[in-house]
C-alpha positions in Angstrom: 0.3 -18.2 12.2 1.5 -18.3 8.2 -1.4 -20.0 6.5 -4.8 -18.7 6.7 -7.4 -20.4 5.1 -9.2 -19.5 2.2 -12.2 -17.4 1.7 -14.8 -16.3 -0.9 -15.7 -12.6 -1.0 -18.2 -10.8 -2.8 -17.6 -7.5 -3.8 -20.0 -4.7 -5.0 -19.8 -4.9 -8.7 -20.6 -8.7 -8.1 -17.0 -10.4 -8.8 -15.5 -12.6 -7.0 -12.3 -13.0 -5.1 -10.5 -15.4 -2.7 -8.7 -13.8 0.5 -6.0 -16.7 1.2 -1.4 -16.9 1.9 0.4 -16.8 -0.9 1.9 -19.9 -0.9 6.0 -19.4 -2.2 4.8 -20.7 -5.5 3.0 -17.2 -5.7 5.8 -15.4 -6.0 6.7 -14.1 -10.0 2.0 -13.2 -9.6 2.7 -11.6 -6.0 5.7 -9.5 -7.5 3.9 -8.6 -10.5 1.0 -7.8 -8.3 3.7 -5.5 -6.4 5.1 -3.8 -9.2 1.8 -3.1 -10.6 0.4 -1.4 -6.9 3.9 0.5 -6.6 3.5 2.4 -10.3 0.5 4.5 -8.9 0.3 4.1 -5.1 3.6 3.8 -3.9 4.0 7.7 -1.9 1.9 5.8 0.4 3.5 3.0 0.7 7.6 2.7 2.3 9.6 2.4 -0.9 9.6 4.2 -4.6 7.5 2.8 -6.9 10.2 1.2 -9.0 11.5 -0.8 -5.4 9.6 -3.7 -7.3 11.4 -4.1 -10.4 15.0 -4.2 -8.7 13.8 -7.9 -6.6 13.8 -11.7 -7.6 11.4 -13.8 -8.3 14.1 -16.0 -5.9 14.3 -13.7 -3.0 10.6 -12.7 -3.5 10.1 -16.5 -2.7 12.3 -16.9 0.7 10.2 -13.8 1.7 7.4 -16.4 1.3 8.6 -18.8 2.8 9.6 -16.9 5.9 5.9 -15.9 6.1 4.2 -19.3 5.5 7.6 -20.8 8.1 6.9 -17.7 11.2 4.4 -18.1 13.9 5.3 -14.7 13.8 3.4 -13.1 11.0 0.6 -14.0 7.7 -0.4 -12.5 4.3 -3.4 -12.1 2.6 -4.1 -11.6 -1.0 -7.1 -11.5 -2.9 -6.8 -13.1 -5.7 -9.2 -12.3 -9.0 -8.7 -15.9 -10.9 -5.4 -16.7 -10.7 -4.1 -12.5 -10.2 -3.3 -11.1 -6.5 -4.6 -7.7 -6.9 -4.0 -6.6 -2.6 -2.5 -7.7 0.0 -1.9 -7.0 3.3 0.9 -8.6 5.6 0.7 -8.7 9.3 3.3 -8.7 11.1 3.7 -9.5 15.1 6.8 -8.3 17.7 8.5 -11.0 18.9 9.5 -10.1 23.2 7.9 -12.4 25.4 6.1 -8.9 26.9 4.8 -7.3 23.7 3.6 -10.6 21.6 0.4 -9.9 21.5 1.0 -6.6 19.7 1.3 -6.5 15.5 1.8 -3.9 12.4 -0.2 -4.0 9.3 0.6 -3.2 5.9 -2.0 -3.2 3.0 -2.8 -2.1 -0.2 -4.6 -2.6 -3.4 -4.6 -2.1 -6.7 -6.3 1.2 -8.3 -9.4 -1.3 -9.8 -9.9 -3.0 -7.2 -10.9 0.2 -4.9 -14.3 1.6 -3.5 -15.5 -2.4 -3.9 -15.9 -3.4 -0.4 -12.1 -5.5 -1.0 -10.2 -3.6 1.3 -12.8 -3.5 3.9 -13.0 -7.6 3.6 -9.1 -7.9 4.0 -9.0 -5.7 7.1 -11.9 -7.9 8.8 -10.7 -10.9 8.0 -7.2 -9.7 9.4 -8.0 -8.6 12.0 -10.5 -12.1 12.6 -7.4 -14.3 12.2 -5.2 -12.0 14.2 -7.9 -12.4 16.9 -7.9 -15.8 16.6 -4.1 -15.8 17.0 -4.6 -14.1 20.1 -3.3 -10.8 18.1 -5.3 -8.5 21.0 -3.4 -4.8 19.5 -2.8 -4.0 15.9 -1.4 -0.7 15.0 -0.4 0.7 11.5 0.8 3.7 10.0 -1.4 6.3 7.0 0.2 9.1 5.2 -2.2 11.8 6.4 -2.8 12.6 2.3 -3.8 8.8 2.3 -8.2 9.7 2.6 -8.8 6.3 1.1 -6.9 4.6 3.9 -7.5 6.8 6.7 -11.9 6.3 6.3 -10.9 2.5 5.4 -9.3 2.0 8.5 -11.3 4.1 10.4 -14.4 2.1 9.1 -12.8 -1.0 10.4 -12.8 0.5 14.5 -9.5 2.2 14.2 -8.3 4.7 15.8 -5.9 7.7 15.8 -3.7 7.6 18.7 -1.0 10.2 17.1 0.3 12.2 14.3 4.7 11.5 13.1 5.8 14.8 11.7 8.0 14.3 9.1 7.8 10.3 9.3 8.4 9.9 5.5 10.7 11.6 2.9 9.3 11.2 -0.3 10.1 12.9 -4.2 12.3 15.8 -2.2 9.6 16.7 0.5 8.7 15.1 4.1 5.4 14.5 5.1 3.5 13.2 8.4 2.0 10.3 9.5 -1.1 8.8 11.8 -0.5 6.7 13.9 -3.8 4.0 14.5 -4.0 1.1 16.6 -7.2 -1.6 17.3 -7.7 -3.2 20.0 -9.1 -7.1 19.9 -10.9 -7.6 22.4 
C-alpha cells in the first residue's frame, strides 16, 4: 500500500503539479511544508503551530520509511517542482474484521487553495484506496473549517455525526464533524 504512482495534474490557474508518494529522501522537503502549513492552519490540524519545529529530519525520514514499508497506510504529496505544497495521509486499520477501513488527513498550503488541488488529492487518494481494497474511509473536520467541509462533501463524503468538544485549541473547545465515504 505504501507507494502511490506519480500523477500529473493541472490546476485551475494552469500550473502543473505532480502527485506522488514522498520518499524517505524527501523528509526535509516534507518537514518544510509541514512547518509552513502549520503556521497558518494549525487550528485545523492536531498539533500546535510550532509542533514541526521540534521534529528532526531524521525522525521525518523514519516516518516516511515506515509509510514506504507499510501495507496499512500511504501518503500522497503535491510537488510544485521540487517543493511539497500539499499532503494527504491515509491510515488503514489493523484488525482482521476492520482492515477494509481507513482514516484520512490532509493539508494544503494557502497559496494552493481554490485551485483544484484539494479535489485532485482527494480523488486520487480515494482511487488508490479503492484499488487497495479499502471499502470505507472516514475523517474528522472542525466545524469551523468550511473550506474543508465543502471539499469533503464535493468528493462524496457524507456527514455521519458530531463529536462534541473534540478539540481543545488555544484555550477553547471545538466540535468536529465525522464524515465517511463508501468505496463501492
